[in-house]
C-alpha positions in Angstrom: -19.4 16.9 23.6 -22.4 15.6 21.7 -21.6 17.5 18.5 -17.9 16.5 18.4 -18.7 12.8 18.9 -21.2 12.9 16.0 -18.8 14.5 13.7 -16.0 12.1 14.8 -18.4 9.2 13.9 -19.1 10.7 10.5 -15.4 11.1 9.6 -14.5 7.6 10.9 -14.5 4.8 8.3 -17.2 2.3 8.7 -16.8 -1.4 8.3 -19.4 -1.1 5.5 -17.7 1.7 3.6 -16.1 0.7 0.3 -13.1 3.0 0.5 -10.6 2.0 -2.1 -12.4 -1.3 -2.7 -14.9 0.6 -4.8 -12.2 0.8 -7.5 -11.7 -2.9 -7.4 -15.4 -3.4 -7.9 -15.5 -1.0 -10.8 -12.6 -2.7 -12.6 -13.8 -6.3 -12.3 -14.7 -6.7 -15.9 -11.8 -4.9 -17.4 -9.0 -6.8 -15.5 -7.9 -10.2 -16.7 -8.2 -13.2 -14.3 -5.0 -14.2 -12.3 -2.8 -17.0 -13.3 -2.3 -18.6 -9.9 1.4 -19.7 -10.2 2.4 -16.3 -11.4 0.6 -14.6 -8.4 2.1 -17.0 -5.9 5.6 -16.6 -7.2 5.4 -12.8 -7.2 4.3 -12.7 -3.6 1.9 -9.9 -4.3 -1.2 -9.3 -2.1 -4.6 -8.6 -3.7 -8.0 -7.6 -2.3 -10.4 -10.5 -1.6 -12.8 -9.2 -4.2 -10.2 -9.6 -7.0 -9.3 -13.1 -5.9 -12.9 -14.2 -5.7 -13.8 -12.7 -9.0 -10.7 -14.2 -10.7 -11.4 -17.7 -9.5 -15.1 -17.6 -10.4 -14.4 -16.0 -13.8 -12.0 -18.8 -14.6 -14.5 -21.4 -13.3 -17.3 -20.0 -15.5 -15.1 -19.8 -18.6 -13.8 -23.3 -18.1 -17.2 -24.8 -17.3 -18.8 -23.1 -20.4 -16.1 -24.4 -22.7 -16.2 -27.9 -21.2 -20.0 -28.0 -21.4 -20.0 -27.0 -25.1 -17.2 -29.5 -25.8 -19.1 -32.3 -24.2 -22.4 -31.5 -26.0 -20.6 -31.4 -29.3 -18.2 -34.4 -28.8 -20.9 -36.7 -27.4 -23.6 -35.6 -30.0 -25.7 -33.5 -27.7 -25.4 -35.7 -24.6 -24.7 -33.1 -22.0 -25.1 -35.7 -19.2 -21.4 -36.4 -19.3 -20.5 -32.9 -18.2 -21.5 -33.3 -14.4 -19.3 -36.4 -14.2 -16.3 -34.6 -15.8 -16.7 -31.3 -13.9 -17.7 -32.8 -10.4 -14.0 -32.5 -9.2 -13.4 -28.8 -9.9 -16.9 -27.9 -8.5 -16.2 -29.8 -5.3 -12.9 -27.9 -4.9 -14.6 -24.6 -5.3 -17.4 -25.4 -2.9 -14.8 -26.5 -0.4 -12.8 -23.3 -0.7 -16.0 -21.2 -0.2 -16.7 -23.0 3.1 -13.3 -22.1 4.6 
C-alpha cells in the first residue's frame, strides 16, 4: 500500500505545479496586451497571469509615456506627473487588494 500511495502522489497534480500555465508565462513578452472592451464583449476567459501581465504592461507603458511627456512639456519639471497619474495608480492599487 505504501508504494502505490507514493506513486499516486507523484502522478497527481500539485497546487504548485505550473501545468499549462507554463506556456502562458513563456509567452508573456510576445503577446500583445488586452484591450479591455474587446475582451469583455467576446466573453472569453483568460488565465490570471495574462490578465495581470496585460494590465501592468499597459500601466507601465502609459506611465512611461506620461512621465516623458510631463518632463518635456513642463521643461523638465517631473513633479507634475504624480498629480496627473495619482488616479490610475490608486485604481491599480485598489484592484490588487481585492
